[in-house]
N, C-alpha and C positions, 0 to 999 in steps of 0.2 A: 091898891089891893090891901086889905087888912091882914094883920098877922094871923088872925085866926082862920083866914080863908084858905082854901086849898089851892096848890100850885097848878099851873097848866099841865096838861098831859104831856106835851112835847118836852118841856124842861125836865120833867121827871124821867122820861125815857133816856135822855142824854146823860143824866147823872148816873143812872143805873148802868149804862154801857161803860162809862169811865170807871165806875167802881168795879165792875166785873173784870175789866182788863188789868186793873191794878192788883186785884186779888189773885188772878191766874198767873201773874208774874210777867206778862207781856210788857215790853217797853215801847213807849210811844216814839215815833220817828223823830219828833221834834225835841225829844229828850236825849238822843244819842250825842256823844261828844264828837268833835271834828277830827281828833287824832286817829280814830279808828279807820278813817278812809285812806290813810297813807301807810305804805309798807316800809319796813325798816330797810335802808340801803347802806352798804358799807361805805366808809368815808373814802373820798377820791384821793386824799393825801396819802393814805396807806398804800394804795395801789401804785401810786407814783414812786414812792420810796422803794417798793419792792422791785419795780422795773429798773430803777437806777442802780440798785445793788447788783442785780443780775448782769447788767451791762458792764459794771465795774469788774466783776469776776471774769467775764469773757475777755475783756481787754487785758487784764492781768495775766491770764493764761497764755494768750497769744504773745504778749510781750516777753513773758518768761521763756517760752519756747524759742523765740527768735534770739534771745540773749544766750541761751544754752548752745544753739547752733553756731553762733558767732564765736563763742569761747572754745568749742571743740573742733572748729574747722569744718563743720558739716556742710558748709556752703560749697565745698569742692574747689573753689577758686577757678582760675583760668580766665582767659580773655574771651572765650567763646568764638574765636576766629575760626574760619573754615580751613580744614587741612586739605591741601591739594595733593594729588598723587604725584609720585616722583616721575621725572621725565624719562623716556625710554620705553623699551618693551616691558610688558608686564611679566612675561615668562621668557626665560633665556635657555636655549638648548645647551645642555652640559657638554663639556669637552670630551668626556668619555661616556657615550650613551649606554654602554654596557653596564656601567656601575662598577662598584668595587669588586675585585676578584677575591673570592673566598676559596680557601683551600678545600679541595675535594669536590667543588662544584662541577657538575657534568660527569662525575665518575659513574661507572657501571652500577655500583651498589645502590645509588640513589634512584637511577632509572628502574632497576629491578624492583625496588621497594614500592614504586608507583605503578607497577604492573606492566611496564614497557618491555618489549622483547629485546633482549641484548644479544650481542655476539661474543659472549664470554667464552673463554677457553682455559683449560687447566694445563699448566706447565708440567707435563709428565716427566720431563728430563731433570727436574730438580732432585738433588741428592739430599736425603734427610740428614739433619744435623747429627753429628756424633754425640753419643751420650756423655754427659759430664762425669769425669772420673771422680768418685767420692773419696774421702779420706779413709784410710784403713783404720779399723778399730784398734786401739792400743792393746798390745798383748798383756795378758794377765801375769802379774809377777809370780815367780815360783814360790810355792809354799815353803816356809822355813823348815829346815830339817831339825828335828828334836835331838837332844843330846843322846838319848838312848839309841843304841844300835839295833837295827832290825836285820833279821836273818831271813832271807828269802830262799825257799827251796825251789830248785829247778824242776819243772814238770816235764816229763818226757813227752814229746810230741809224736803224733802218729805220722808215718811216712806219707808224704804228699802223693796223691794219685793224679797222674797226668790225665787231663781230659782233652779230648780232641775238640778243637773249636769247630763249631758248625759253620760251614761256608755261608756267607751272606753277601747279597748283591747290594752294593752301595754306589751312590753316584760318585763319579770320579771327582776327587778334590782338586783344588787349584794346584797346578804344577808350578814349582818355583821357577821364576824367570820366564813363564809362558806369556806369549803375546797373542794367543789365539783364544777367541771366545766361541764356545759352542752354544748356539741358540736353540737347538732342538734336534731330535732324532725322529725320522718319519719312515713309515713302511714303503713309501713310494717317492720317487724323485719329484713328481709333480706336486706332492704335498710340501716338500721342502721349498720348492720355487714359490708356491703360493704363500707360504709363511714369510719368505723373504720380501715378497711384494708388499705384504701387510706391514711388516716391521719397518722396512725402509721408508714407507709412506708416513707411518706414525712418528718415527724417530728420524728426523732429517740428518742427524749426525752419523747414522749408519750407512747411508747411501754412498758417500765418497769412499768408504773403505773397501767396498766390493765383497762378494761372498764366494764361498766354495761349498760344493755339495760332494761329500765323500761317501763312497759305498763301503759298507763294512758288514761282517758276519757276527751276530751276537746270538749265542745259544741256538745255533742252527738256523737263524732267521736273517734275512737280508734287510738292512736298515740304511737309511741315507741321512748322514749327519750334515746339518747346516752350520757352517762355521764362518767366522770373520777374523781376519788378521789385523790387529790394531797397530802393530809396529813396535810396541814396547809393553813390558809387563805392567808398568804403572798406569799406562793408558787403558790397558785391558781391564785392570782392577776398577778403574774409575767408571768406564763405560758399563761394566757388568753391574756395578753398584747402582747406577742410574736405572738400568733396566729392571733390576729387582725392586727398586723403589716404586716403579711404575706398574708392578704386578707381573712382569715377565720372568721366565725361568732362563737362567744362563749359568755357565761356570767356565773357568779357565781350563782349557783342554791342553794336554801335553803337545809340545811342538813336534 
């Protein structure tokens, strides 16, 4: 084919297609480099070194902990042998099953505080303690007399007017040396006997003494006096004091 002759139609079409692809920026497959088909991967040596370092840290931590426990005695020691129970009974009955005796245990006051019914009684025969005699207050020193003399004039006094004392009824006082105690005065003899039955039952020290009921006239009325002969003045005073402490009325009557 001469140079001046025209090219075949097929060759012209191929050249135009190649020219269009180059102009539009498309890259031909056979022009791509082989490195683009491989992804970048981290090096295996780096991973291996990291794993070795981690294991070293773990081993160091475990070894350090074990060393600290050995230094501080944290292991607890001991042989680990089984401890057997002692021979004999596990529980032994005490010699005194009741336990230690405590002062006041079983008293009425504890039972009453817990609401239990008690058989408490009051000793009505107890004599109250005598009051403690206090010390007398010291007397004031007399005021000093001044040197100047004082003249006192006597004042005439009016003549005393004698006044008649009004008669008063008083309970007979204790008679000196009396051994008789009067327990009461009643309008009927039956009342005196009933009073004696009550008093002798309440105060057991009166029953052995025996009683006497004396009839008397007072202000035109008949009364019956309930009396007891104690045998001595000292015993009469003691028994009357006990009765008064218990709330009963009595006095030492004349023999």
